[in-house]
C-alpha positions in Angstrom: 49.4 -4.5 -29.4 51.6 -4.6 -25.8 54.2 -2.5 -25.4 57.1 -2.9 -23.2 59.6 -0.6 -21.2 61.5 0.2 -17.9 59.4 0.0 -15.0 60.2 3.6 -13.0 59.6 4.0 -9.1 56.3 5.5 -10.1 55.2 2.2 -11.6 55.0 0.5 -8.0 51.4 0.6 -7.2 50.5 -0.8 -10.1 53.3 -3.7 -10.1 52.3 -5.1 -6.8 48.4 -5.3 -8.4 49.8 -7.2 -11.4 52.2 -9.3 -8.8 48.9 -9.8 -6.4 47.1 -10.5 -9.6 49.8 -13.4 -10.2 49.9 -14.9 -6.8 45.9 -15.1 -7.3 46.3 -17.1 -10.8 48.7 -19.4 -9.1 46.2 -19.8 -6.4 43.8 -20.4 -8.6 45.4 -23.0 -10.5 46.8 -25.2 -7.6 50.1 -23.4 -7.2 49.6 -22.6 -3.2 54.1 -22.8 -2.4 55.3 -20.2 -5.4 54.9 -16.3 -4.1 54.5 -16.9 -0.5 55.3 -15.0 1.8 54.6 -11.5 0.9 57.5 -12.7 -2.2 58.2 -10.5 -4.3 57.5 -7.7 -2.1 57.9 -3.9 -2.9 61.5 -3.6 -2.0 62.5 -7.1 -4.3 60.9 -5.1 -7.0 62.3 -1.7 -6.1 65.6 -3.0 -6.3 64.8 -4.6 -9.8 63.5 -1.4 -10.8 66.8 0.4 -9.5 69.0 -1.5 -11.1 67.5 -1.3 -14.5 66.2 -5.0 -14.8 62.5 -4.3 -14.0 59.9 -4.5 -16.9 56.3 -3.2 -17.6 54.1 -4.3 -20.2 50.9 -2.7 -20.9 48.3 -2.3 -23.3 46.5 0.8 -24.3 48.4 1.9 -21.8 47.1 0.1 -19.2 49.7 -1.9 -17.1 48.8 -5.4 -17.3 52.0 -7.3 -16.8 55.5 -7.0 -15.5 58.9 -9.2 -15.5 62.3 -8.8 -14.4 65.1 -9.6 -16.8 68.6 -9.8 -16.2 72.0 -10.8 -17.5 73.6 -13.9 -16.0 75.2 -15.4 -14.4 72.7 -16.3 -11.9 74.0 -17.9 -8.8 71.6 -20.1 -8.7 72.2 -21.4 -11.8 75.7 -22.8 -11.1 75.0 -26.2 -10.4 72.3 -28.2 -12.3 70.8 -31.4 -10.8 68.7 -34.9 -12.4 69.8 -33.2 -15.8 72.1 -30.2 -17.4 72.0 -27.0 -19.2 71.8 -26.8 -22.9 75.0 -24.7 -23.0 77.2 -24.0 -19.9 79.7 -21.7 -21.6 77.6 -19.5 -23.8 76.0 -16.0 -21.9 72.9 -16.1 -21.0 69.7 -14.0 -19.5 67.4 -14.6 -16.8 63.7 -13.7 -16.4 62.2 -13.9 -12.9 59.4 -12.8 -11.1 57.1 -12.8 -14.5 53.3 -11.7 -13.4 50.4 -10.7 -15.1 46.8 -9.4 -15.3 44.5 -12.8 -15.5 42.3 -11.6 -18.1 45.4 -10.5 -20.7 46.2 -13.4 -23.2 49.8 -14.0 -24.9 51.5 -11.9 -22.6 54.7 -14.6 -22.1 54.9 -14.7 -25.6 54.9 -11.0 -26.0 57.6 -10.8 -23.5 60.2 -13.6 -24.9 59.8 -12.3 -28.0 61.3 -8.7 -26.4 63.7 -10.5 -24.5 64.9 -12.7 -27.2 66.1 -9.3 -29.0 68.7 -9.0 -26.8 70.1 -12.4 -26.1 69.8 -15.6 -28.0 69.9 -17.7 -24.8 67.5 -17.2 -22.0 67.6 -19.8 -19.1 64.1 -19.4 -16.4 62.9 -21.2 -13.6 59.5 -22.2 -12.1 57.8 -23.5 -8.9 56.7 -27.1 -9.7 53.5 -26.3 -8.8 53.5 -23.7 -11.5 51.9 -26.5 -14.3 50.6 -23.0 -16.2 54.2 -21.6 -16.5 55.6 -25.3 -17.3 53.1 -25.1 -20.3 54.1 -22.1 -21.5 57.3 -22.3 -21.6 57.2 -26.1 -23.1 55.3 -24.2 -25.9 57.7 -21.1 -26.6 59.9 -23.9 -27.2 62.2 -23.7 -24.0 63.6 -27.4 -22.8 63.0 -28.8 -19.5 66.9 -29.3 -18.1 66.7 -30.4 -14.5 66.1 -28.5 -11.1 67.8 -25.9 -9.4 68.0 -25.1 -5.9 67.3 -21.1 -4.9 69.7 -19.8 -2.4 67.3 -20.6 0.6 67.1 -24.6 -0.5 63.7 -24.4 -2.4 63.6 -26.3 -5.6 62.4 -25.1 -8.6 62.4 -26.8 -12.8 65.0 -25.3 -15.1 64.4 -24.1 -18.8 66.4 -22.8 -21.2 66.3 -21.9 -25.1 68.7 -21.1 -27.4 67.8 -19.9 -30.3 70.4 -21.1 -33.1 
């Protein structure tokens, strides 16, 4: 059974190894355009840790996955193109920077189950080339809502799930 807890500064080396493994999974699946130029870097992750928004997933005390989970609003979600959010008025949370070691299965389901303990409304975005994440989001009941743009102008596909 997976265990999820807030990440700590002393976890940074294991976290960065998981980030590198996630990047490798992306490259092997043909996603060469997400998590480039060193992103997410150590500073980004430490900022997430210091703000209390970064989480470590472990199995038998071995770190196997990471993610950032925070309350909205997310500035990049304010405008959506070629679609609509399922709800614009309801408070929501966001999952960012999720990555895992390749040999572990069912991790996203565990992350989502954990996060839905704290909210009934989650928004997520992913790269157009990240077919694995798109499939997993849809498999877990997320609805494709449209396109958002990051602060640097990069396009992302936006998903949302509301538990009623």
